[in-house]
Legacy VTK file of the C-alpha trace (Angstrom):
# vtk DataFile Version 3.0
C-alpha trace
ASCII
DATASET POLYDATA
POINTS 108 float
16.975 15.083 -33.687
16.406 12.086 -31.486
16.161 8.616 -32.984
12.918 7.669 -34.678
12.303 4.884 -32.182
11.567 7.495 -29.490
8.772 8.929 -31.645
7.546 5.386 -32.271
7.528 4.664 -28.517
5.551 7.835 -27.876
3.093 6.933 -30.614
2.599 3.491 -29.068
2.062 5.006 -25.600
-0.396 7.586 -26.925
-2.385 5.174 -29.072
-2.160 2.217 -26.683
-3.868 3.987 -23.782
-7.139 5.897 -23.692
-5.792 8.693 -21.505
-2.080 9.477 -21.354
-0.454 12.213 -19.305
3.191 13.056 -19.885
4.268 14.682 -16.648
7.190 15.482 -14.379
7.067 12.926 -11.599
4.193 10.546 -10.875
0.513 11.084 -10.027
1.399 10.220 -6.401
4.459 12.479 -6.419
4.328 15.208 -9.052
7.617 17.076 -9.446
6.152 20.368 -10.642
3.054 22.432 -9.981
1.764 22.147 -13.535
1.968 18.352 -13.430
0.219 18.358 -10.038
-2.545 20.521 -11.501
-2.947 18.202 -14.490
-3.379 15.203 -12.177
-5.890 17.126 -10.031
-7.918 18.041 -13.113
-8.033 14.418 -14.300
-9.026 13.243 -10.815
-11.717 15.928 -10.673
-13.075 14.513 -13.936
-13.280 11.116 -12.251
-10.381 9.658 -14.209
-8.493 7.317 -11.902
-7.070 5.051 -14.533
-4.714 6.836 -16.880
-1.231 6.196 -18.171
1.180 8.608 -16.515
4.573 8.836 -18.176
7.264 10.351 -15.950
9.458 12.319 -18.367
12.075 12.897 -15.670
12.795 9.154 -15.696
13.247 9.076 -19.472
15.253 11.919 -21.074
14.539 10.651 -24.606
10.795 10.804 -24.024
11.189 14.167 -22.287
12.744 15.652 -25.418
10.801 13.550 -27.890
7.355 14.470 -26.587
8.046 18.149 -27.294
8.512 17.282 -30.964
5.675 14.757 -31.108
2.918 17.343 -30.625
5.106 20.345 -31.423
4.306 21.566 -27.912
7.270 22.857 -25.886
6.071 22.258 -22.341
5.160 19.391 -20.056
2.642 18.192 -18.892
0.868 17.063 -22.035
-2.474 15.274 -22.112
-3.578 12.853 -24.828
-7.029 11.328 -25.105
-7.580 8.580 -27.657
-4.323 9.330 -29.395
-5.177 13.014 -29.803
-3.133 15.778 -28.195
-5.375 17.831 -25.907
-2.970 20.316 -24.326
-1.067 21.287 -21.221
-2.283 22.082 -17.720
-3.661 25.555 -18.575
-5.722 24.184 -21.457
-6.848 21.276 -19.268
-7.978 23.688 -16.539
-9.876 25.871 -19.020
-11.524 22.840 -20.626
-12.416 21.489 -17.181
-13.970 24.802 -16.114
-16.050 24.933 -19.292
-17.111 21.275 -18.918
-15.502 20.375 -22.232
-12.886 18.047 -20.746
-15.470 16.040 -18.808
-17.493 15.540 -22.008
-14.379 14.427 -23.890
-13.498 11.949 -21.156
-17.095 10.717 -20.698
-17.728 9.967 -24.330
-14.642 7.804 -24.248
-15.860 5.689 -21.333
-18.830 4.448 -23.297
LINES 1 109
108 0 1 2 3 4 5 6 7 8 9 10 11 12 13 14 15 16 17 18 19 20 21 22 23 24 25 26 27 28 29 30 31 32 33 34 35 36 37 38 39 40 41 42 43 44 45 46 47 48 49 50 51 52 53 54 55 56 57 58 59 60 61 62 63 64 65 66 67 68 69 70 71 72 73 74 75 76 77 78 79 80 81 82 83 84 85 86 87 88 89 90 91 92 93 94 95 96 97 98 99 100 101 102 103 104 105 106 107
């Protein structure tokens, strides 16, 4: 188990930003295909301004985020403090139009 402060940091990141993507690398330089896809999906939804957390730069967050949502893989998307899913879920929600609706309602 990692220290509680890691979970607290994650909670603050997730609740302090409207859209948070935990990813490998950065939006400008994703370090894995799934992270690249997640960024593309957000951009396709017109989301330019989101908090991208590079888990490769922070091993505690990298491990901690897996426990936070009980989701074993990265990337992970959060909207308004709620866990949405990984890149496959994001792609499916984008294709169905669900993700755009979720992101639009939050702009208002």
